[in-house]
A tleap script that builds the chain and sets N, CA, C and O, in Angstrom:
source leaprc.protein.ff14SB
mol = sequence {
  NMET ASN TYR THR ILE ASN GLU GLU ARG LEU
  SER ALA LYS GLU TYR ILE ASP PHE LEU LYS
  ARG THR ASP LEU GLY SER GLN TYR PRO LYS
  GLU ARG PHE GLU GLU ARG ILE ALA THR LEU
  VAL ALA LYS ALA SER ILE SER LEU VAL ALA
  ARG ASP GLU ASN GLY GLU ILE ILE GLY VAL
  CYS PHE GLY ILE THR ASP TYR ALA TYR TRP
  LEU PHE MET THR ASP LEU GLY VAL VAL ARG
  GLU CYS THR GLY GLN GLY VAL GLY LYS ALA
  LEU VAL LYS ARG LEU HIE GLU LEU ALA GLY
  GLY GLU ASP ASN ILE ILE MET TYR THR CYS
  VAL ASN GLU ASN ALA ILE PRO PHE TYR GLU
  LYS ILE GLY MET GLY LYS ALA ASP ASP VAL
  MET VAL PHE ASN ARG ILE GLU TRP THR ASP
  PHE THR VAL CGLU
}
set mol.1.N position { -7.948 -5.028 4.513 }
set mol.1.CA position { -8.073 -4.027 4.672 }
set mol.1.C position { -7.383 -3.062 3.443 }
set mol.1.O position { -6.234 -3.466 3.266 }
set mol.2.N position { -7.751 -1.746 2.398 }
set mol.2.CA position { -6.707 -1.569 1.882 }
set mol.2.C position { -6.436 0.274 2.204 }
set mol.2.O position { -7.135 1.285 2.270 }
set mol.3.N position { -4.963 -0.100 2.338 }
set mol.3.CA position { -4.854 1.255 3.315 }
set mol.3.C position { -3.396 2.286 3.188 }
set mol.3.O position { -2.394 1.583 3.317 }
set mol.4.N position { -3.075 3.703 2.978 }
set mol.4.CA position { -1.602 3.339 2.622 }
set mol.4.C position { -0.865 4.061 3.863 }
set mol.4.O position { -1.040 4.018 5.080 }
set mol.5.N position { 0.009 4.723 3.047 }
set mol.5.CA position { 1.152 4.769 4.906 }
set mol.5.C position { 2.647 5.555 4.291 }
set mol.5.O position { 3.757 5.035 4.179 }
set mol.6.N position { 2.174 7.167 3.904 }
set mol.6.CA position { 2.940 7.946 3.703 }
set mol.6.C position { 3.578 9.018 4.794 }
set mol.6.O position { 3.125 9.024 5.939 }
set mol.7.N position { 4.551 9.849 4.444 }
set mol.7.CA position { 5.053 10.657 5.453 }
set mol.7.C position { 4.605 11.683 5.581 }
set mol.7.O position { 5.137 12.556 4.895 }
set mol.8.N position { 3.920 11.936 6.113 }
set mol.8.CA position { 3.031 13.308 6.144 }
set mol.8.C position { 2.985 14.124 7.404 }
set mol.8.O position { 3.681 13.514 8.215 }
set mol.9.N position { 2.661 14.845 7.771 }
set mol.9.CA position { 3.078 16.156 9.308 }
set mol.9.C position { 1.592 16.243 9.290 }
set mol.9.O position { 0.936 16.398 8.260 }
set mol.10.N position { 1.133 16.141 10.411 }
set mol.10.CA position { -0.152 16.735 10.995 }
set mol.10.C position { -0.313 17.721 11.433 }
set mol.10.O position { 0.716 18.064 12.014 }
set mol.11.N position { -1.347 18.707 11.527 }
set mol.11.CA position { -1.699 19.349 12.844 }
set mol.11.C position { -1.663 18.638 14.059 }
set mol.11.O position { -1.640 17.415 14.199 }
set mol.12.N position { -1.661 19.811 15.218 }
set mol.12.CA position { -1.871 19.058 16.572 }
set mol.12.C position { -3.584 19.074 16.840 }
set mol.12.O position { -4.132 18.312 17.636 }
set mol.13.N position { -4.082 19.783 16.267 }
set mol.13.CA position { -5.594 19.684 16.151 }
set mol.13.C position { -5.638 17.890 15.595 }
set mol.13.O position { -5.546 16.848 16.245 }
set mol.14.N position { -5.815 18.147 14.156 }
set mol.14.CA position { -6.009 16.577 13.645 }
set mol.14.C position { -4.939 15.224 14.770 }
set mol.14.O position { -5.081 14.002 14.821 }
set mol.15.N position { -4.429 15.686 15.147 }
set mol.15.CA position { -3.419 14.550 16.153 }
set mol.15.C position { -4.087 14.048 17.281 }
set mol.15.O position { -4.409 12.940 17.709 }
set mol.16.N position { -4.213 15.480 17.699 }
set mol.16.CA position { -5.776 15.308 19.282 }
set mol.16.C position { -6.644 14.949 19.018 }
set mol.16.O position { -7.159 14.301 19.929 }
set mol.17.N position { -7.618 15.039 17.512 }
set mol.17.CA position { -8.929 13.881 16.981 }
set mol.17.C position { -8.322 12.954 17.074 }
set mol.17.O position { -8.590 12.416 18.148 }
set mol.18.N position { -7.163 12.087 16.186 }
set mol.18.CA position { -6.521 10.744 15.645 }
set mol.18.C position { -6.581 10.358 17.656 }
set mol.18.O position { -7.294 9.425 18.024 }
set mol.19.N position { -5.881 11.073 18.576 }
set mol.19.CA position { -5.865 10.099 19.967 }
set mol.19.C position { -6.761 9.575 20.916 }
set mol.19.O position { -6.623 8.720 21.792 }
set mol.20.N position { -8.207 10.632 20.368 }
set mol.20.CA position { -9.116 10.591 21.200 }
set mol.20.C position { -10.008 9.285 20.818 }
set mol.20.O position { -10.927 8.848 21.511 }
set mol.21.N position { -9.496 8.671 19.402 }
set mol.21.CA position { -9.905 7.203 18.939 }
set mol.21.C position { -8.974 5.288 18.798 }
set mol.21.O position { -8.954 4.146 18.337 }
set mol.22.N position { -8.326 6.451 19.739 }
set mol.22.CA position { -7.082 5.175 19.946 }
set mol.22.C position { -6.622 4.976 21.799 }
set mol.22.O position { -7.020 5.608 22.777 }
set mol.23.N position { -5.623 3.805 21.683 }
set mol.23.CA position { -5.083 3.775 23.512 }
set mol.23.C position { -4.014 4.794 23.428 }
set mol.23.O position { -3.019 4.795 24.153 }
set mol.24.N position { -4.158 5.279 22.912 }
set mol.24.CA position { -2.464 6.239 22.408 }
set mol.24.C position { -2.471 7.468 24.194 }
set mol.24.O position { -1.586 7.535 25.047 }
set mol.25.N position { -3.601 8.098 24.148 }
set mol.25.CA position { -4.122 9.233 24.284 }
set mol.25.C position { -3.452 8.829 26.170 }
set mol.25.O position { -3.034 9.676 26.959 }
set mol.26.N position { -3.494 8.250 26.266 }
set mol.26.CA position { -2.913 7.975 27.525 }
set mol.26.C position { -1.905 7.946 28.315 }
set mol.26.O position { -1.943 7.830 29.540 }
set mol.27.N position { -0.303 8.129 27.145 }
set mol.27.CA position { 0.595 7.614 27.060 }
set mol.27.C position { 1.296 9.919 27.736 }
set mol.27.O position { 2.323 10.104 28.390 }
set mol.28.N position { 0.729 10.611 27.459 }
set mol.28.CA position { 0.836 11.647 27.785 }
set mol.28.C position { 0.726 12.351 28.999 }
set mol.28.O position { -0.089 11.795 29.735 }
set mol.29.N position { 1.248 13.392 29.511 }
set mol.29.CA position { 1.006 13.996 30.740 }
set mol.29.C position { 0.339 15.040 30.478 }
set mol.29.O position { 0.928 15.721 29.639 }
set mol.30.N position { -0.573 15.455 30.795 }
set mol.30.CA position { -1.938 16.553 30.989 }
set mol.30.C position { -0.936 18.225 31.189 }
set mol.30.O position { -1.446 19.297 30.865 }
set mol.31.N position { 0.723 18.105 31.853 }
set mol.31.CA position { 0.979 19.986 31.718 }
set mol.31.C position { 1.226 19.969 30.775 }
set mol.31.O position { 1.824 18.967 30.382 }
set mol.32.N position { 0.910 21.123 29.758 }
set mol.32.CA position { 1.215 21.669 29.215 }
set mol.32.C position { 0.771 20.609 28.019 }
set mol.32.O position { 1.511 20.564 27.036 }
set mol.33.N position { 0.098 20.117 28.037 }
set mol.33.CA position { -0.688 19.449 26.379 }
set mol.33.C position { -0.523 19.474 24.518 }
set mol.33.O position { 0.014 18.856 23.599 }
set mol.34.N position { -1.700 21.053 24.884 }
set mol.34.CA position { -1.455 21.030 23.595 }
set mol.34.C position { -0.562 22.016 23.126 }
set mol.34.O position { -0.773 22.623 22.077 }
set mol.35.N position { 0.985 22.322 24.248 }
set mol.35.CA position { 1.864 23.169 23.706 }
set mol.35.C position { 1.959 21.746 22.867 }
set mol.35.O position { 1.219 21.444 21.930 }
set mol.36.N position { 3.165 20.837 23.473 }
set mol.36.CA position { 4.393 20.108 23.850 }
set mol.36.C position { 3.446 18.739 22.337 }
set mol.36.O position { 4.161 17.937 21.736 }
set mol.37.N position { 2.080 18.808 22.094 }
set mol.37.CA position { 1.645 17.834 20.926 }
set mol.37.C position { 2.021 19.004 20.134 }
set mol.37.O position { 2.837 18.529 19.345 }
set mol.38.N position { 1.947 19.863 19.954 }
set mol.38.CA position { 2.048 20.686 18.691 }
set mol.38.C position { 3.722 20.874 18.014 }
set mol.38.O position { 4.006 21.010 16.824 }
set mol.39.N position { 4.684 20.828 19.208 }
set mol.39.CA position { 5.696 20.897 19.046 }
set mol.39.C position { 6.182 19.245 18.569 }
set mol.39.O position { 6.975 19.065 17.645 }
set mol.40.N position { 5.691 18.343 19.201 }
set mol.40.CA position { 5.464 17.079 18.493 }
set mol.40.C position { 5.303 16.720 17.422 }
set mol.40.O position { 5.650 15.539 17.377 }
set mol.41.N position { 4.887 17.132 16.268 }
set mol.41.CA position { 3.899 16.592 14.900 }
set mol.41.C position { 5.105 17.228 14.882 }
set mol.41.O position { 6.040 16.432 14.795 }
set mol.42.N position { 5.513 18.721 14.947 }
set mol.42.CA position { 6.225 20.107 13.989 }
set mol.42.C position { 7.717 19.167 13.454 }
set mol.42.O position { 8.194 19.040 12.326 }
set mol.43.N position { 8.174 18.604 14.807 }
set mol.43.CA position { 9.646 18.255 14.809 }
set mol.43.C position { 10.045 16.578 14.593 }
set mol.43.O position { 11.075 15.992 14.261 }
set mol.44.N position { 8.743 16.173 14.945 }
set mol.44.CA position { 9.587 14.321 14.722 }
set mol.44.C position { 10.550 14.547 13.258 }
set mol.44.O position { 10.675 15.349 12.332 }
set mol.45.N position { 10.914 13.712 13.581 }
set mol.45.CA position { 12.503 13.195 12.516 }
set mol.45.C position { 11.095 12.712 11.428 }
set mol.45.O position { 10.654 13.354 10.475 }
set mol.46.N position { 10.791 11.863 11.769 }
set mol.46.CA position { 9.841 11.092 10.690 }
set mol.46.C position { 8.507 10.922 11.440 }
set mol.46.O position { 8.277 10.508 12.577 }
set mol.47.N position { 7.394 11.535 10.091 }
set mol.47.CA position { 5.674 11.931 10.986 }
set mol.47.C position { 5.400 10.804 9.385 }
set mol.47.O position { 5.713 11.046 8.219 }
set mol.48.N position { 4.496 9.209 10.168 }
set mol.48.CA position { 4.505 8.509 9.278 }
set mol.48.C position { 2.551 8.454 9.492 }
set mol.48.O position { 2.132 8.377 10.647 }
set mol.49.N position { 1.676 8.493 8.486 }
set mol.49.CA position { 1.208 8.430 8.690 }
set mol.49.C position { -0.289 7.307 7.301 }
set mol.49.O position { -0.565 7.438 6.109 }
set mol.50.N position { -1.007 5.952 8.895 }
set mol.50.CA position { -1.789 5.570 7.615 }
set mol.50.C position { -3.454 5.737 7.431 }
set mol.50.O position { -4.408 5.841 8.202 }
set mol.51.N position { -3.304 5.709 6.291 }
set mol.51.CA position { -4.751 6.084 6.206 }
set mol.51.C position { -6.060 5.642 4.703 }
set mol.51.O position { -6.132 5.782 3.482 }
set mol.52.N position { -6.866 5.073 5.831 }
set mol.52.CA position { -8.029 4.099 5.086 }
set mol.52.C position { -8.414 4.576 2.980 }
set mol.52.O position { -8.020 5.537 2.320 }
set mol.53.N position { -8.832 4.012 2.794 }
set mol.53.CA position { -9.632 4.385 1.343 }
set mol.53.C position { -9.989 5.277 1.353 }
set mol.53.O position { -9.795 5.768 0.241 }
set mol.54.N position { -10.418 5.864 1.913 }
set mol.54.CA position { -11.657 6.982 2.042 }
set mol.54.C position { -11.105 8.469 2.837 }
set mol.54.O position { -11.745 9.471 3.157 }
set mol.55.N position { -9.324 8.055 3.027 }
set mol.55.CA position { -8.852 9.337 3.443 }
set mol.55.C position { -8.244 9.279 5.465 }
set mol.55.O position { -7.366 9.742 6.193 }
set mol.56.N position { -9.187 8.576 5.509 }
set mol.56.CA position { -9.461 8.663 6.963 }
set mol.56.C position { -7.997 8.203 8.093 }
set mol.56.O position { -7.457 7.137 7.798 }
set mol.57.N position { -7.546 8.798 9.026 }
set mol.57.CA position { -6.578 8.510 9.455 }
set mol.57.C position { -6.138 7.388 10.493 }
set mol.57.O position { -6.165 7.541 11.715 }
set mol.58.N position { -5.942 6.838 10.176 }
set mol.58.CA position { -6.209 5.420 10.942 }
set mol.58.C position { -5.194 4.317 11.865 }
set mol.58.O position { -5.377 3.179 12.295 }
set mol.59.N position { -3.991 5.334 11.921 }
set mol.59.CA position { -2.428 4.991 12.471 }
set mol.59.C position { -1.920 5.587 12.149 }
set mol.59.O position { -2.165 5.771 10.956 }
set mol.60.N position { -0.740 6.506 12.729 }
set mol.60.CA position { 0.071 7.170 13.641 }
set mol.60.C position { 1.004 6.825 13.622 }
set mol.60.O position { 0.835 5.979 14.500 }
set mol.61.N position { 2.832 6.619 13.132 }
set mol.61.CA position { 3.606 6.770 13.868 }
set mol.61.C position { 4.759 7.767 13.640 }
set mol.61.O position { 5.187 8.294 12.613 }
set mol.62.N position { 5.119 7.854 14.933 }
set mol.62.CA position { 6.565 9.104 14.836 }
set mol.62.C position { 7.451 8.380 15.479 }
set mol.62.O position { 7.239 7.522 16.337 }
set mol.63.N position { 8.927 8.920 14.838 }
set mol.63.CA position { 9.794 8.567 15.680 }
set mol.63.C position { 11.229 9.198 15.436 }
set mol.63.O position { 11.451 9.167 14.225 }
set mol.64.N position { 12.271 9.751 16.126 }
set mol.64.CA position { 13.667 10.554 16.186 }
set mol.64.C position { 14.957 9.643 16.215 }
set mol.64.O position { 15.235 8.626 16.850 }
set mol.65.N position { 15.906 10.700 14.914 }
set mol.65.CA position { 17.059 9.790 14.678 }
set mol.65.C position { 17.638 10.286 14.416 }
set mol.65.O position { 17.287 11.276 13.774 }
set mol.66.N position { 19.026 10.053 14.671 }
set mol.66.CA position { 20.664 10.088 13.934 }
set mol.66.C position { 20.190 10.576 12.272 }
set mol.66.O position { 20.120 11.608 11.604 }
set mol.67.N position { 19.944 9.180 12.136 }
set mol.67.CA position { 19.834 8.034 10.728 }
set mol.67.C position { 21.357 7.333 10.146 }
set mol.67.O position { 21.808 6.939 9.070 }
set mol.68.N position { 21.775 7.442 11.448 }
set mol.68.CA position { 22.761 6.378 10.445 }
set mol.68.C position { 22.943 5.544 12.913 }
set mol.68.O position { 23.958 5.942 13.484 }
set mol.69.N position { 22.394 5.027 13.395 }
set mol.69.CA position { 22.645 4.481 14.126 }
set mol.69.C position { 21.384 4.365 15.236 }
set mol.69.O position { 21.182 3.239 15.690 }
set mol.70.N position { 20.652 5.306 15.629 }
set mol.70.CA position { 19.635 5.109 16.758 }
set mol.70.C position { 18.589 5.526 15.774 }
set mol.70.O position { 18.520 6.109 14.692 }
set mol.71.N position { 17.773 4.933 16.693 }
set mol.71.CA position { 15.023 5.124 16.153 }
set mol.71.C position { 14.940 5.450 17.587 }
set mol.71.O position { 15.487 4.523 18.184 }
set mol.72.N position { 14.532 6.290 18.377 }
set mol.72.CA position { 13.588 6.172 19.070 }
set mol.72.C position { 12.038 6.529 18.044 }
set mol.72.O position { 11.821 7.401 17.203 }
set mol.73.N position { 11.245 5.500 18.547 }
set mol.73.CA position { 9.885 5.809 18.342 }
set mol.73.C position { 9.040 5.998 19.424 }
set mol.73.O position { 8.803 5.563 20.551 }
set mol.74.N position { 8.645 6.914 18.532 }
set mol.74.CA position { 8.009 8.070 20.079 }
set mol.74.C position { 6.673 7.627 20.747 }
set mol.74.O position { 6.283 7.409 21.894 }
set mol.75.N position { 6.003 7.587 19.117 }
set mol.75.CA position { 4.310 7.450 19.166 }
set mol.75.C position { 4.434 6.174 17.905 }
set mol.75.O position { 5.165 5.989 16.932 }
set mol.76.N position { 3.388 5.518 18.488 }
set mol.76.CA position { 2.649 4.512 17.436 }
set mol.76.C position { 1.176 4.102 18.411 }
set mol.76.O position { 1.038 3.705 19.568 }
set mol.77.N position { -0.061 4.512 16.989 }
set mol.77.CA position { -0.808 4.473 17.378 }
set mol.77.C position { -2.128 4.181 16.179 }
set mol.77.O position { -2.270 4.827 15.141 }
set mol.78.N position { -3.007 3.043 16.644 }
set mol.78.CA position { -4.169 3.092 15.308 }
set mol.78.C position { -5.018 3.043 16.559 }
set mol.78.O position { -4.893 2.895 17.774 }
set mol.79.N position { -6.208 3.299 15.377 }
set mol.79.CA position { -7.515 3.439 15.810 }
set mol.79.C position { -8.127 2.264 16.025 }
set mol.79.O position { -8.057 1.306 15.255 }
set mol.80.N position { -9.224 2.313 17.886 }
set mol.80.CA position { -9.547 0.862 17.979 }
set mol.80.C position { -10.018 -0.831 16.881 }
set mol.80.O position { -9.717 -1.983 16.568 }
set mol.81.N position { -11.141 0.540 16.717 }
set mol.81.CA position { -11.442 -0.579 15.162 }
set mol.81.C position { -11.009 -1.391 14.450 }
set mol.81.O position { -11.442 -2.519 14.218 }
set mol.82.N position { -9.573 -0.553 13.806 }
set mol.82.CA position { -8.659 -1.807 12.709 }
set mol.82.C position { -7.666 -1.754 13.696 }
set mol.82.O position { -6.620 -1.731 13.047 }
set mol.83.N position { -7.389 -1.722 14.872 }
set mol.83.CA position { -6.297 -2.872 15.776 }
set mol.83.C position { -6.178 -4.294 15.015 }
set mol.83.O position { -6.951 -4.643 14.123 }
set mol.84.N position { -5.442 -4.817 15.344 }
set mol.84.CA position { -5.087 -6.632 14.650 }
set mol.84.C position { -5.211 -6.442 13.753 }
set mol.84.O position { -5.406 -7.542 13.236 }
set mol.85.N position { -5.268 -5.474 12.783 }
set mol.85.CA position { -5.033 -6.096 10.508 }
set mol.85.C position { -3.885 -5.677 10.277 }
set mol.85.O position { -3.687 -5.628 9.063 }
set mol.86.N position { -2.397 -5.108 11.323 }
set mol.86.CA position { -1.720 -4.735 9.858 }
set mol.86.C position { -0.877 -3.862 10.779 }
set mol.86.O position { 0.252 -4.114 11.200 }
set mol.87.N position { -1.583 -2.857 11.000 }
set mol.87.CA position { -1.640 -1.311 11.079 }
set mol.87.C position { -0.685 -0.266 10.966 }
set mol.87.O position { -0.426 0.756 10.331 }
set mol.88.N position { -0.086 -1.360 12.325 }
set mol.88.CA position { 0.618 -0.987 13.430 }
set mol.88.C position { 1.790 -1.696 13.409 }
set mol.88.O position { 2.871 -1.233 13.775 }
set mol.89.N position { 1.600 -2.874 12.965 }
set mol.89.CA position { 2.949 -2.960 12.610 }
set mol.89.C position { 4.183 -2.951 10.773 }
set mol.89.O position { 5.343 -3.023 10.368 }
set mol.90.N position { 2.916 -2.821 10.390 }
set mol.90.CA position { 3.062 -1.560 9.014 }
set mol.90.C position { 4.049 -0.603 9.298 }
set mol.90.O position { 5.200 -0.306 8.977 }
set mol.91.N position { 3.207 -0.273 9.971 }
set mol.91.CA position { 3.793 1.426 10.914 }
set mol.91.C position { 5.553 1.358 11.383 }
set mol.91.O position { 6.372 2.222 11.071 }
set mol.92.N position { 5.773 0.439 11.981 }
set mol.92.CA position { 7.122 0.222 12.498 }
set mol.92.C position { 7.978 0.053 11.929 }
set mol.92.O position { 9.124 0.442 12.157 }
set mol.93.N position { 7.467 -0.753 10.806 }
set mol.93.CA position { 8.381 -1.452 9.470 }
set mol.93.C position { 8.779 -0.222 8.970 }
set mol.93.O position { 9.896 0.229 9.222 }
set mol.94.N position { 7.952 0.375 8.270 }
set mol.94.CA position { 7.998 1.338 7.842 }
set mol.94.C position { 9.547 2.621 8.169 }
set mol.94.O position { 10.453 3.088 7.479 }
set mol.95.N position { 9.194 2.712 9.287 }
set mol.95.CA position { 9.690 3.730 10.227 }
set mol.95.C position { 11.234 3.750 10.113 }
set mol.95.O position { 12.110 4.508 9.698 }
set mol.96.N position { 11.105 2.351 10.778 }
set mol.96.CA position { 12.577 1.552 11.122 }
set mol.96.C position { 13.309 1.387 9.347 }
set mol.96.O position { 14.537 1.347 9.274 }
set mol.97.N position { 12.644 1.320 8.295 }
set mol.97.CA position { 13.570 1.543 7.375 }
set mol.97.C position { 13.602 2.247 6.490 }
set mol.97.O position { 13.870 1.989 5.316 }
set mol.98.N position { 13.152 3.837 7.278 }
set mol.98.CA position { 13.266 5.390 6.430 }
set mol.98.C position { 14.640 6.076 7.330 }
set mol.98.O position { 15.299 7.065 7.009 }
set mol.99.N position { 14.827 5.122 8.644 }
set mol.99.CA position { 14.951 5.929 10.167 }
set mol.99.C position { 17.140 5.090 9.129 }
set mol.99.O position { 18.240 5.610 8.944 }
set mol.100.N position { 16.524 3.688 8.834 }
set mol.100.CA position { 18.063 3.154 7.595 }
set mol.100.C position { 18.262 2.017 7.942 }
set mol.100.O position { 19.378 1.548 8.163 }
set mol.101.N position { 16.993 1.309 8.055 }
set mol.101.CA position { 16.867 -0.185 8.189 }
set mol.101.C position { 17.487 -0.750 9.564 }
set mol.101.O position { 18.045 -0.107 10.453 }
set mol.102.N position { 17.140 -2.633 9.465 }
set mol.102.CA position { 17.318 -2.864 10.452 }
set mol.102.C position { 18.728 -3.007 10.581 }
set mol.102.O position { 19.256 -2.599 11.616 }
set mol.103.N position { 19.593 -3.658 9.456 }
set mol.103.CA position { 20.781 -3.808 9.627 }
set mol.103.C position { 21.690 -2.695 10.265 }
set mol.103.O position { 22.771 -2.742 10.851 }
set mol.104.N position { 20.616 -1.413 9.837 }
set mol.104.CA position { 21.773 -0.088 10.250 }
set mol.104.C position { 21.793 0.167 11.419 }
set mol.104.O position { 22.853 0.251 12.039 }
set mol.105.N position { 20.432 0.372 12.054 }
set mol.105.CA position { 19.907 1.222 13.360 }
set mol.105.C position { 19.055 -0.167 14.540 }
set mol.105.O position { 18.345 -1.173 14.527 }
set mol.106.N position { 19.888 0.870 15.508 }
set mol.106.CA position { 19.158 0.568 16.452 }
set mol.106.C position { 17.819 1.084 17.083 }
set mol.106.O position { 17.895 2.204 17.589 }
set mol.107.N position { 16.404 0.348 17.145 }
set mol.107.CA position { 15.545 1.447 17.429 }
set mol.107.C position { 14.771 1.167 19.124 }
set mol.107.O position { 14.951 0.046 19.598 }
set mol.108.N position { 14.491 1.514 19.408 }
set mol.108.CA position { 13.995 1.771 20.953 }
set mol.108.C position { 12.801 2.465 20.998 }
set mol.108.O position { 12.406 3.358 20.248 }
set mol.109.N position { 12.259 1.950 21.974 }
set mol.109.CA position { 10.564 2.533 22.366 }
set mol.109.C position { 10.224 2.458 23.614 }
set mol.109.O position { 10.878 1.716 24.346 }
set mol.110.N position { 9.290 3.096 24.058 }
set mol.110.CA position { 8.291 3.405 25.638 }
set mol.110.C position { 7.405 2.972 25.114 }
set mol.110.O position { 6.838 3.579 24.205 }
set mol.111.N position { 6.880 1.308 25.715 }
set mol.111.CA position { 5.663 1.269 26.007 }
set mol.111.C position { 5.128 1.197 27.069 }
set mol.111.O position { 5.791 1.223 28.106 }
set mol.112.N position { 3.467 1.063 27.061 }
set mol.112.CA position { 2.747 1.104 27.676 }
set mol.112.C position { 2.973 -0.946 28.391 }
set mol.112.O position { 3.585 -1.794 27.742 }
set mol.113.N position { 2.488 -1.148 29.387 }
set mol.113.CA position { 2.819 -2.804 30.176 }
set mol.113.C position { 1.444 -3.970 29.013 }
set mol.113.O position { 1.490 -5.150 28.667 }
set mol.114.N position { 0.385 -2.837 28.758 }
set mol.114.CA position { -0.577 -3.254 27.823 }
set mol.114.C position { -0.178 -3.654 26.407 }
set mol.114.O position { -0.703 -4.551 25.749 }
set mol.115.N position { 0.884 -2.814 26.010 }
set mol.115.CA position { 1.667 -2.607 24.506 }
set mol.115.C position { 2.601 -4.220 24.581 }
set mol.115.O position { 3.199 -4.830 23.694 }
set mol.116.N position { 2.459 -4.427 25.567 }
set mol.116.CA position { 4.418 -5.804 25.621 }
set mol.116.C position { 4.152 -6.389 24.485 }
set mol.116.O position { 4.712 -6.306 23.392 }
set mol.117.N position { 2.600 -7.419 25.090 }
set mol.117.CA position { 2.824 -8.095 23.845 }
set mol.117.C position { 2.977 -8.071 21.776 }
set mol.117.O position { 3.255 -8.880 20.891 }
set mol.118.N position { 2.694 -6.997 21.853 }
set mol.118.CA position { 2.408 -6.191 20.410 }
set mol.118.C position { 4.334 -6.257 19.710 }
set mol.118.O position { 5.041 -6.675 18.793 }
set mol.119.N position { 4.331 -5.296 21.322 }
set mol.119.CA position { 5.774 -5.550 20.309 }
set mol.119.C position { 6.650 -6.775 20.336 }
set mol.119.O position { 7.496 -7.017 19.475 }
set mol.120.N position { 6.425 -7.431 21.244 }
set mol.120.CA position { 6.810 -8.526 21.670 }
set mol.120.C position { 6.700 -9.970 20.060 }
set mol.120.O position { 7.568 -10.621 19.480 }
set mol.121.N position { 5.304 -9.890 19.929 }
set mol.121.CA position { 4.763 -10.322 18.966 }
set mol.121.C position { 6.006 -9.756 17.645 }
set mol.121.O position { 6.899 -10.530 17.301 }
set mol.122.N position { 5.906 -8.600 17.138 }
set mol.122.CA position { 6.902 -7.836 15.723 }
set mol.122.C position { 8.270 -8.143 16.027 }
set mol.122.O position { 9.021 -7.918 15.077 }
set mol.123.N position { 9.023 -8.748 17.431 }
set mol.123.CA position { 10.022 -8.689 17.146 }
set mol.123.C position { 10.990 -8.361 18.285 }
set mol.123.O position { 12.046 -8.937 18.545 }
set mol.124.N position { 10.181 -6.877 19.183 }
set mol.124.CA position { 11.026 -6.220 19.770 }
set mol.124.C position { 11.237 -7.414 21.138 }
set mol.124.O position { 10.593 -8.457 21.254 }
set mol.125.N position { 12.524 -6.816 22.267 }
set mol.125.CA position { 12.434 -7.230 23.054 }
set mol.125.C position { 12.949 -6.115 24.165 }
set mol.125.O position { 13.385 -5.019 23.813 }
set mol.126.N position { 12.831 -6.584 25.749 }
set mol.126.CA position { 12.921 -5.725 26.311 }
set mol.126.C position { 14.677 -5.563 26.286 }
set mol.126.O position { 15.403 -6.499 25.951 }
set mol.127.N position { 15.296 -3.946 26.782 }
set mol.127.CA position { 16.124 -3.630 26.907 }
set mol.127.C position { 16.596 -3.010 28.384 }
set mol.127.O position { 16.039 -2.265 29.189 }
set mol.128.N position { 17.620 -3.538 28.356 }
set mol.128.CA position { 18.921 -3.956 30.121 }
set mol.128.C position { 19.584 -1.930 30.123 }
set mol.128.O position { 19.846 -1.115 31.008 }
set mol.129.N position { 19.592 -1.923 28.791 }
set mol.129.CA position { 20.963 -0.795 28.144 }
set mol.129.C position { 20.398 0.439 29.180 }
set mol.129.O position { 20.919 0.984 30.153 }
set mol.130.N position { 19.263 0.592 28.595 }
set mol.130.CA position { 18.423 2.419 29.164 }
set mol.130.C position { 18.545 2.577 29.898 }
set mol.130.O position { 18.423 1.794 30.840 }
set mol.131.N position { 18.906 3.842 29.936 }
set mol.131.CA position { 19.188 4.703 31.484 }
set mol.131.C position { 18.122 6.340 30.966 }
set mol.131.O position { 18.108 7.024 29.943 }
set mol.132.N position { 17.184 6.424 32.595 }
set mol.132.CA position { 16.144 7.409 32.534 }
set mol.132.C position { 16.679 9.081 33.107 }
set mol.132.O position { 17.464 9.067 34.055 }
set mol.133.N position { 16.435 9.897 32.776 }
set mol.133.CA position { 16.796 11.406 33.815 }
set mol.133.C position { 14.887 11.707 33.630 }
set mol.133.O position { 14.384 11.824 32.513 }
set mol.134.N position { 14.377 11.758 34.427 }
set mol.134.CA position { 12.850 12.280 34.360 }
set mol.134.C position { 13.299 13.417 35.678 }
set mol.134.O position { 13.688 13.271 36.837 }
set mol.135.N position { 13.003 14.598 34.785 }
set mol.135.CA position { 12.631 15.556 36.525 }
set mol.135.C position { 11.568 16.484 35.842 }
set mol.135.O position { 11.526 17.708 35.962 }
set mol.136.N position { 10.437 15.446 34.862 }
set mol.136.CA position { 9.679 16.295 34.403 }
set mol.136.C position { 8.235 16.482 35.654 }
set mol.136.O position { 8.090 15.383 36.190 }
set mol.137.N position { 7.431 17.290 36.094 }
set mol.137.CA position { 5.440 16.948 36.044 }
set mol.137.C position { 4.948 16.839 35.716 }
set mol.137.O position { 4.388 17.761 35.124 }
set mol.138.N position { 4.541 15.689 35.667 }
set mol.138.CA position { 3.258 14.310 34.719 }
set mol.138.C position { 2.454 14.157 35.786 }
set mol.138.O position { 2.580 13.950 36.993 }
set mol.139.N position { 1.261 14.379 34.703 }
set mol.139.CA position { 0.077 14.377 35.573 }
set mol.139.C position { -0.729 13.579 34.674 }
set mol.139.O position { -0.982 14.064 33.571 }
set mol.140.N position { -1.224 12.298 35.003 }
set mol.140.CA position { -1.278 11.685 34.270 }
set mol.140.C position { -3.033 12.042 33.522 }
set mol.140.O position { -3.746 12.946 33.956 }
set mol.141.N position { -3.447 11.094 32.343 }
set mol.141.CA position { -5.099 11.583 32.026 }
set mol.141.C position { -5.191 10.941 30.640 }
set mol.141.O position { -4.222 10.241 30.345 }
set mol.142.N position { -5.698 10.994 30.169 }
set mol.142.CA position { -6.648 10.394 28.860 }
set mol.142.C position { -7.080 11.902 28.053 }
set mol.142.O position { -7.454 12.987 28.498 }
set mol.143.N position { -6.861 11.458 26.835 }
set mol.143.CA position { -7.225 12.056 25.787 }
set mol.143.C position { -8.692 12.271 25.517 }
set mol.143.O position { -8.676 12.431 24.297 }
set mol.144.N position { -10.043 12.382 25.921 }
set mol.144.CA position { -10.284 12.298 25.267 }
set mol.144.C position { -11.780 13.534 24.391 }
set mol.144.O position { -12.154 13.326 23.237 }
savepdb mol mol.pdb
quit
């Protein structure tokens, strides 16, 4: 499969349309969804988009980083028909490189339990040193 990965900002509409074609859309709360997605796409430190030879979005990866020590991968998604073809792995590798590389940057992410095998396969492990402060209202839903 031929595709390119570039740093690119998507509009909220483009990202929401992409989410409908992935399993990633179930990770967001229903509360103020469109408003929060608009903030996400505008302000993520690193925004990567994978496009096929026709220019269609097939993968997206966002991260927030200090470019010195830490990287938190907020989003990684690949359209359903392109999973298992290395797109997700390539996006994660590029994200880590742009943040400063694996020799300098610790990368964290929160994952759906169904995605754990993917992350383990690319070399990530479960962390015991992460704390959470969560007081937000969170109503599960799926972007459709």
